[in-house]
C-alpha positions in Angstrom: 0.0 0.0 0.0 1.4 3.4 -1.1 1.6 5.8 1.8 2.6 9.4 2.4 3.8 10.9 5.5 2.0 14.0 6.7 0.8 15.5 10.0 -2.7 15.2 11.2 -3.3 18.8 10.5 -1.9 18.4 6.8 -3.8 15.2 6.3 -7.1 16.8 7.2 -6.5 19.6 4.9 -5.6 17.2 2.0 -8.6 15.2 2.6 -10.8 18.2 2.6 -9.6 19.6 -0.7 -10.1 16.0 -2.4 -14.0 16.2 -1.8 -16.1 17.6 -4.7 -19.6 18.1 -5.2 -21.7 18.9 -8.5 -24.0 21.9 -8.9 -25.9 22.4 -12.2 -23.6 19.8 -13.9 -20.4 21.5 -13.0 -18.0 19.7 -10.5 -16.9 22.1 -7.7 -15.2 21.8 -4.4 -17.4 20.5 -1.8 -15.5 22.5 0.9 -14.9 26.0 -0.8 -13.1 27.8 2.0 -12.3 28.3 5.7 -13.2 31.0 8.1 -10.3 31.2 10.7 -9.0 32.9 13.8 -5.8 31.4 14.9 -4.6 31.0 18.4 -2.2 28.4 20.1 -4.5 25.5 19.5 -4.5 25.7 15.7 -2.0 28.2 14.5 1.0 26.0 14.7 -0.3 22.9 12.8 -3.4 23.5 11.1 -2.6 27.1 9.9 0.8 25.8 8.6 -0.9 23.2 6.5 -3.7 25.8 5.3 -1.1 28.4 4.3 0.1 26.0 1.8 -3.1 25.5 -0.3 -4.8 29.0 -0.5 -5.5 28.3 -4.2 -7.6 25.3 -3.5 -8.8 26.1 -0.1 -8.8 29.6 0.6 -8.8 30.9 4.3 -10.8 34.1 5.4 -9.6 35.7 8.4 -12.6 36.2 10.9 -13.0 38.9 13.6 -15.1 36.9 16.1 -15.4 33.1 16.2 -19.2 33.2 16.5 -19.6 35.6 13.7 -17.2 33.8 11.2 -19.1 30.4 12.0 -22.4 32.1 11.4 -21.0 33.3 8.0 -20.3 29.7 7.3 -24.1 28.9 8.0 -25.4 31.7 5.9 -23.1 30.3 3.1 -24.4 26.8 3.4 -28.2 28.0 3.4 -27.6 30.2 0.3 -26.1 27.0 -1.3 -29.0 25.0 -0.4 -26.7 22.8 1.7 -24.6 21.7 -1.6 -21.4 23.2 -0.3 -20.1 23.5 3.2 -17.7 26.0 5.0 -15.4 25.3 7.6 -14.7 27.3 10.8 -11.6 26.8 12.9 -10.6 28.3 16.2 -8.0 28.1 19.0 -8.6 26.2 22.3 -10.8 27.8 25.2 -12.8 31.0 24.5 -12.0 30.8 20.7 -13.7 27.3 20.8 -16.7 28.0 23.1 -17.3 31.3 21.1 -18.4 28.9 18.3 -21.0 26.8 20.3 -23.7 29.4 19.6 -23.2 29.1 15.9 -23.2 25.3 16.1 -26.4 25.4 17.9 -28.1 27.8 15.1 -26.7 25.4 12.5 -28.2 22.4 14.4 -31.6 24.0 14.8 -31.9 25.0 11.1 -30.5 21.7 9.8 -27.7 23.3 8.1 -24.1 21.7 7.5 -21.0 23.3 9.0 -17.7 21.8 9.8 -16.0 23.2 13.2 -12.4 22.4 14.0 -10.9 23.8 17.1 -7.8 23.2 19.1 -7.8 21.0 22.2 -5.7 20.5 25.0 -2.5 18.0 24.8 -3.4 14.5 25.1 -0.2 13.5 26.7 -1.5 15.9 29.6 2.2 16.5 30.8 1.6 20.2 30.8 -1.9 20.5 32.0 -3.5 22.9 32.7 -2.5 24.8 29.4 -3.4 28.4 28.8 -7.3 28.8 28.5 -7.9 25.1 29.8 -11.0 24.4 31.8 -10.3 21.5 34.1 -13.1 19.0 35.2 -12.0 17.8 38.6 -13.7 14.6 38.3 -13.0 13.9 34.5 -9.6 14.6 33.2 -10.4 14.1 29.7 -13.3 16.6 29.6 -12.3 20.0 27.9 -14.4 22.8 26.4 -14.6 20.5 23.3 -17.4 18.6 25.1 -19.5 21.7 25.2 -20.4 21.2 21.4 -21.7 17.5 22.1 -25.4 18.6 22.6 -25.2 21.1 19.7 -23.8 19.1 16.7 -25.0 16.4 14.9 -21.3 14.6 14.9 -18.8 15.1 17.6 -15.3 13.7 17.8 -12.1 14.3 19.4 -9.2 13.1 17.5 -6.7 11.1 19.8 -4.6 9.2 17.1 -3.7 10.5 13.6 -5.1 7.4 12.0 -8.6 8.1 13.5 -9.3 10.7 10.8 -9.5 7.9 8.2 -12.7 6.8 9.9 -13.8 10.2 11.3 -13.8 12.5 8.4 -15.9 10.3 6.0 -18.6 9.8 8.8 -18.6 13.4 9.6 -19.2 14.4 6.1 -22.0 11.7 5.6 -23.8 13.4 8.5 -23.5 16.9 6.9 -24.7 15.5 3.4 -27.5 13.4 4.9 -30.9 15.3 3.9 -32.3 13.8 7.1 -29.7 14.1 9.6 -27.9 17.3 8.3 -26.2 19.5 10.6 -23.1 20.8 12.1 -20.0 18.4 12.6 -17.4 19.0 15.2 -13.9 17.9 15.3 -11.4 18.6 18.4 -7.9 18.6 17.5 -5.5 18.4 20.4 -2.3 20.3 19.8 0.0 17.4 19.9 -2.1 15.2 17.7 -2.4 17.9 15.1 1.3 17.9 14.9 1.8 14.2 15.0 2.7 12.6 11.7 1.6 9.3 10.3 1.9 7.3 7.2 -1.5 7.8 5.6 -2.8 5.7 2.6 -2.4 7.6 -0.5 -5.9 6.5 -1.6 -7.4 8.3 1.2 -6.7 11.4 -0.8 -8.3 10.4 -3.9 -10.6 13.0 -5.3 -14.3 12.1 -4.5 -17.4 13.2 -6.0 -20.4 13.5 -3.6 -24.1 13.6 -4.2 -27.0 14.5 -1.8 -29.2 11.3 -1.8 -33.0 11.3 -2.6 -34.5 8.6 -0.5 -37.8 7.5 -1.8 -41.2 7.1 0.2 -42.8 4.1 1.3 -45.4 3.1 -1.0 -47.7 2.3 1.8 -47.1 5.8 3.4 -48.0 7.4 0.0 -51.2 5.3 -0.3 -52.3 6.4 3.1 -51.5 9.9 2.5 -53.5 9.9 -1.1 -56.7 8.4 0.7 -56.6 11.2 3.3 -55.8 14.0 0.9 -58.1 12.6 -1.8 -61.1 13.1 0.7 -60.2 16.7 1.7 -62.5 19.5 1.1 -60.2 22.1 2.3 -56.6 21.2 1.8 -53.7 23.3 2.8 -50.1 22.9 1.7 -47.2 24.1 4.0 -44.0 24.7 2.5 -40.9 24.5 4.6 -37.3 25.0 4.3 -36.9 21.5 3.0 -38.6 22.5 0.0 -35.8 24.5 -0.9 -33.1 22.2 -0.1 -34.8 19.3 -2.0 -35.1 21.7 -5.0 -38.8 20.6 -4.8 -40.2 24.3 -5.5 -41.3 23.4 -9.1 -42.8 20.1 -8.0 -44.6 21.8 -5.0 -45.9 24.5 -7.3 -47.2 22.3 -9.9 -48.7 20.0 -7.5 -50.6 23.0 -6.0 -51.7 24.2 -9.5 -52.9 21.0 -10.5 -55.0 20.0 -7.5 -56.2 23.6 -6.6 -54.6 23.7 -3.1 -53.5 27.1 -1.3 -50.0 27.2 -0.2 -48.8 28.9 2.8 -45.1 29.3 3.9 -43.1 28.9 7.0 -40.4 31.1 8.0 -37.8 28.9 6.6 -39.9 28.1 3.6 -40.4 31.9 2.6 -40.0 32.6 -1.2 -41.1 29.1 -2.3 -43.8 31.0 -4.3 -43.6 34.5 -5.6 -45.9 36.8 -3.8 -48.3 37.1 -6.7 -48.6 33.5 -7.6 -52.5 32.3 -7.7 -51.9 29.7 -5.2 -49.9 31.8 -2.5 -51.9 32.4 0.6 -49.3 33.9 2.7 -47.0 33.3 5.5 -48.3 30.9 8.4 -48.4 31.5 12.1 -47.2 33.9 15.0 -45.4 36.0 12.5 -47.8 35.1 9.6 -50.8 36.7 7.8 -54.6 36.6 8.8 -54.9 34.9 5.1 -52.8 31.9 6.0 -54.0 31.8 9.5 -57.8 31.8 8.6 -57.2 29.2 6.0 -55.3 27.1 8.4 -58.1 27.3 11.1 -60.5 25.6 8.6 -58.3 23.3 6.7 -59.4 19.5 7.0 -56.0 18.3 5.6 -52.9 20.0 6.2 -49.8 18.6 4.2 -46.7 20.0 5.6 -43.7 19.7 3.3 -40.1 19.9 4.7 -40.9 21.6 8.2 -40.1 20.7 11.5 -43.4 22.5 12.6 -41.8 25.1 15.1 -44.3 26.8 17.5 -43.9 29.9 15.5 -45.5 28.1 12.5 -48.0 26.4 14.4 -49.0 29.3 16.6 -48.2 26.9 19.6 -50.4 24.6 18.0 -53.4 26.9 18.0 -53.8 27.9 14.4 -55.5 24.4 13.2 -58.9 24.7 14.7 -60.9 22.2 12.6 -61.5 19.3 15.0 -61.3 17.0 12.0 -58.1 18.2 10.8 -55.7 15.5 9.7 -52.1 16.4 9.5 -49.9 14.9 6.8 -46.1 15.4 7.2 -43.9 14.9 4.1 -40.2 15.0 5.4 -37.0 13.4 4.5 -36.2 13.2 8.3 -38.1 10.4 10.4 -38.0 12.6 13.4 -39.7 15.5 11.8 -42.2 13.4 9.8 -43.6 11.8 12.8 -44.2 14.5 15.0 -47.7 15.2 16.6 -49.1 12.0 15.6 -48.9 13.1 11.9 -49.8 10.8 9.0 -46.2 10.7 8.0 -44.5 10.2 4.5 -40.8 9.7 5.0 -38.8 10.7 2.0 -37.3 13.4 0.0 -39.8 16.3 -0.8 -39.4 16.1 -4.4 -39.8 12.4 -5.0 -42.6 12.2 -2.4 -44.7 14.9 -4.1 -44.2 13.3 -7.4 -45.5 10.0 -5.9 -48.4 11.6 -4.1 -49.4 13.5 -7.2 -49.5 9.9 -9.1 -51.4 8.3 -6.3 -54.1 11.0 -6.1 -55.6 10.2 -9.6 -57.8 13.2 -10.7 -58.6 14.7 -7.2 -59.0 18.4 -7.2 -59.9 20.5 -4.3 -63.4 22.2 -4.5 -63.0 25.4 -6.5 -64.6 27.6 -4.0 -61.6 26.9 -1.4 -59.0 28.4 -3.7 -61.5 31.3 -4.4 -61.7 31.8 -0.7 -57.7 31.9 -0.5 -57.9 34.8 -3.0 -60.4 36.9 -0.9 -58.3 36.2 2.3 -55.1 37.1 0.5 -56.7 40.3 -1.2 -58.0 41.5 2.4 -54.4 40.8 3.9 -53.0 42.9 1.2 -55.3 45.6 1.5 -54.3 45.8 5.2 -50.7 46.0 4.4 -51.1 48.6 1.8 -53.2 50.9 4.0 -50.9 50.3 7.1 -47.6 51.3 5.1 -49.3 54.0 3.3 -50.3 56.0 6.3 -48.5 59.2 7.4 -46.5 58.5 10.3 -44.3 60.7 12.6 -41.6 57.9 12.8 -41.3 55.1 10.3 -42.6 51.7 11.1 -40.5 48.7 10.4 -43.2 47.9 7.8 -42.8 51.1 6.0 -39.3 50.8 5.7 -39.5 47.2 4.5 -42.2 48.2 1.8 -40.0 51.0 0.5 -37.0 48.9 0.0 -39.3 46.0 -1.4 -40.5 48.4 -4.1 -37.1 49.2 -5.3 -35.4 45.9 -5.0 -34.4 43.9 -7.8 -36.3 40.6 -8.2 -33.2 38.4 -7.1 -31.9 40.5 -4.4 -31.4 38.3 -1.4 -32.7 39.4 2.1 -31.1 38.4 5.3 -32.8 39.0 8.8 -32.6 37.2 12.3 -34.2 37.7 15.7 -35.9 40.7 17.2 -38.7 42.3 15.3 -37.4 42.6 11.8 -37.9 38.8 10.8 -41.6 38.9 11.8 -42.4 42.1 9.8 -40.3 40.7 6.8 -42.2 37.6 6.8 -45.5 39.6 7.0 -44.7 42.4 4.6 -41.9 41.2 2.2 -43.3 40.5 -1.2 -41.1 37.9 -2.7 -40.2 38.6 -6.4 -38.3 35.5 -7.0 -38.1 32.3 -5.4 -35.1 31.3 -2.8 -34.6 35.2 -2.3 -34.6 35.2 1.6 -32.9 34.0 4.5 -34.7 34.8 7.7 -33.1 33.0 10.5 -35.5 32.3 13.0 -35.0 28.4 13.5 -32.7 29.6 16.5 -33.3 33.3 16.3 -29.8 34.2 16.8 -29.3 37.8 17.4 -26.1 39.0 15.6 -26.6 36.6 12.5 -27.7 39.4 10.3 -24.3 41.1 9.5 -22.0 37.9 9.4 -24.8 36.0 7.8 -24.9 38.6 5.0 -21.2 38.2 4.5 -21.6 34.4 4.1 -24.6 34.9 1.9 -22.8 37.2 -0.5 -19.7 34.8 -0.7 -22.3 32.1 -1.9 -23.9 34.5 -4.4 -21.3 37.0 -5.4 -23.5 38.3 -8.5 -26.5 39.2 -6.4 -27.2 42.2 -4.2 -27.5 41.1 -0.4 -29.7 43.3 1.7 -29.2 42.8 5.6 -31.8 44.0 7.8 -30.3 45.0 11.2 -31.9 46.2 14.5 -29.8 48.7 16.8 -29.7 45.7 19.5 -28.3 43.1 16.8 -25.9 45.7 15.6 -24.4 46.4 19.0 -24.2 42.7 19.7 -22.0 41.8 16.5 -20.9 44.3 14.1 -17.3 43.6 13.0 -18.2 41.8 9.9 -19.0 45.0 8.4 -15.3 45.4 8.0 -15.1 42.1 6.8 -17.4 42.7 3.8 -15.7 45.7 2.9 -12.1 44.2 3.2 -12.7 41.1 1.3 -14.8 42.9 -1.6 -18.3 41.3 -0.5 -20.6 44.3 -1.0 -23.6 44.1 1.5 -26.4 46.7 1.9 -27.2 47.0 5.6 -30.4 48.6 6.6 -30.0 49.4 10.2 -33.5 50.0 11.9 -33.0 52.0 15.4 -35.8 51.7 17.6 -34.1 52.3 20.9 -33.4 48.8 22.1 -35.1 45.5 22.2 -38.4 46.7 21.2 -40.1 43.6 20.2 -39.3 42.0 23.4 -40.6 45.1 25.0 -43.8 44.7 23.1 -44.0 40.8 24.4 -43.2 42.2 28.0 -46.2 44.8 27.7 -48.6 42.8 26.0 -48.3 39.8 28.7 -49.1 42.5 31.5 -45.7 43.3 32.5 -44.2 46.9 33.0 -41.8 48.1 30.6 -38.2 47.1 32.0 -34.8 46.6 30.7 -35.7 46.4 27.0 -35.7 49.8 25.5 -32.7 51.8 26.4 -34.8 54.5 28.1 -35.8 51.7 30.6 -32.4 50.4 31.4 -30.2 51.3 34.3 -27.7 54.0 33.0 -25.6 56.7 34.4 -25.5 58.7 30.9 -28.1 59.1 28.2 -25.8 58.3 25.1 -26.8 57.4 21.6 -24.7 55.4 19.2 -23.8 57.1 16.0 -24.2 54.1 13.8 -23.0 56.1 10.7 -19.6 57.0 12.1 -19.0 53.5 13.4 -19.8 51.9 10.2 -17.7 54.4 8.3 -14.7 53.5 10.8 -15.3 50.0 9.6 -14.8 50.9 5.9 -18.3 51.2 4.6 -20.3 54.1 3.2 -22.9 55.1 5.5 -25.8 57.5 5.9 -28.5 58.3 8.3 -32.0 59.3 6.6 -35.3 60.7 8.0 -38.4 59.4 6.5 -39.3 57.1 3.7 -38.4 59.4 0.8 -34.8 59.8 2.1 -34.8 56.1 2.6 -35.6 55.7 -1.1 -33.1 57.8 -2.6 -30.5 56.4 -0.2 -31.1 53.0 -1.3 -30.8 53.9 -4.8 -27.2 55.2 -3.8 -26.4 51.9 -1.9 -27.2 49.7 -5.0 -24.9 52.0 -7.1 -22.0 52.0 -4.7 -18.8 50.1 -5.0 -18.7 48.7 -1.6 -20.9 47.8 1.6 -23.3 50.5 2.4 -24.9 51.3 5.6 -28.4 53.2 5.7 -29.6 54.0 9.4 -33.2 55.1 10.0 -34.8 55.7 13.3 -38.1 53.5 13.4 -41.1 53.3 15.8 -40.7 51.0 18.8 -44.3 50.7 19.5 -45.9 50.3 15.8 -46.3 46.7 14.7 -48.1 45.0 11.9 -51.3 43.2 13.2 -51.8 39.8 12.3 -50.3 36.4 13.3 -51.5 34.0 16.0 -51.3 33.2 19.5 -48.0 32.1 20.8 -47.5 30.4 24.2 -45.3 32.1 26.8 -44.9 31.5 30.5 -47.4 34.5 31.8 -47.3 34.3 35.6 -50.2 32.6 37.5 -49.6 34.8 40.5 -48.9 38.5 40.2 -49.6 41.8 42.0 -50.1 43.4 38.7 -53.9 43.2 37.3 -52.5 43.6 33.9 -50.5 40.2 34.2 -53.6 38.3 35.7 -55.6 39.6 32.6 -53.1 38.4 30.4 -52.8 34.9 32.2 -56.7 34.7 31.9 -56.4 35.4 28.2 -53.5 32.8 27.9 -55.7 30.0 29.6 -58.5 30.9 27.0 -56.2 30.5 23.9 -54.9 27.2 25.3 -58.3 25.8 24.6 -57.6 25.9 21.0 -54.2 24.1 21.2 -54.5 21.0 19.1 -53.4 17.8 21.2 -52.8 14.7 18.9 -55.3 13.7 16.3 -58.8 14.9 16.9 -60.5 13.2 13.9 -60.3 12.2 10.4 -61.9 14.0 7.3 
């Protein structure tokens, strides 16, 4: 057997380069790049290996370990999980900074390869700098913090272990059902240790994402249920995008006369004016989608994990005879909530279900009602965004940009109030044009996520929606977008703090406390000059007052040659109305009458929660 002598770090890098995938018939690297912040856990061996292969595996320097890993997650989402970025850090705080990003990738079912330094396996020098010692478990390090937030976890204790570990880690990340982040802890001494690896281990390998087909018996059962439906409803989740099943779902809906609603991850499955599109569903959804869900007798959920924001904490489905059909490539998601499940790839499953349905078509009046509901919702949005306001609302800012944006502009948002407002108010002009990270609702994702998305789509404009709270949490990658030439347009909406949580606090009977800046404990009332800050990071920046100034500024941003930051003050108390109930823990005992009233309302809404299957149509 022919072998080659390499360190563990060199072997890992060589193997990563040898992995390829295919997109639109073109073979490309499966791992197109590495985000890195080097420290004493990875700078000596792994960095040494990476520095010699920049043409094959470019390294991008991060400015915060969490943010660079978030950029990697956003890249994977923009690529529909067809390519995977790597993030590497040193031991200690560099490593634990990436735990949040791992959790976000896990919640969103997105691939991410994390490689962090670890302590010496020989332990002679324990404790090393930044080591956390577990008094009762010497082998436990901060690497173990990744166990609950990754799909694959390993610590390399011998060089030859990577021959088994790397293909297994990749298998998880490419599996459409188990997809998520993989973590590899790389102890300093093991990273530097050499081994005679088989040359064949580094052969170029072409990978494809498999499409597991559904069981014929599950398809038959689903067809029987859907074939009897009088008010069927299709829910398009993120899995529709990842499967590449948008055309199949659209054709299925049109042929069968079924309205389509979207989850947050599934947004932009249909364009906003498609005849079958009925709006976004759930807590941050439209009255049109939620009204249809309330009456639907068969709900076909495609590629969604049915998060509480989608289901209104399981209160939006109010027909006592509603039957839930779940088409999902993941058994775990398909079998939730006693659904009639079809486990398989969304594209193949929809094709099989379509064939099994025969000549079924939903009653025409059901789709007509969908059109009426959507018309009323649109009229409300038009009226709300067209009002004269002393201070612009989120919805008005979103509509102004929506009107001027090109069809394929890609929107990035996460956490706070902007995702809900974008989900409700943004009218998608093209499919696959939105990344609203609401699976983990990670504040700080917006800026690095936009950087990663722009890397994935260099020919499209990326627009990042950022609240002042998220901006203050994580902003350094504005500099990254400028320095690396990945232009992003940032819309910074300043409403004076965490306004949407303030809204939740007040709506559940609480007093305003510690959310808006004016209600926090401060010695000095100081405002942040976001324009000067953004300019100091290399971006072009300006502050605008009012919607007309925003419109002209956005056109300047579109024409600019580098990242552009537009800052606008927005109303902290005005929100788009709609959506559904959401279960939160309202106190049962309080000295505030408002809290007790909110608790009574909470108890009343719980009566609408669906528990199991109530009946069959």
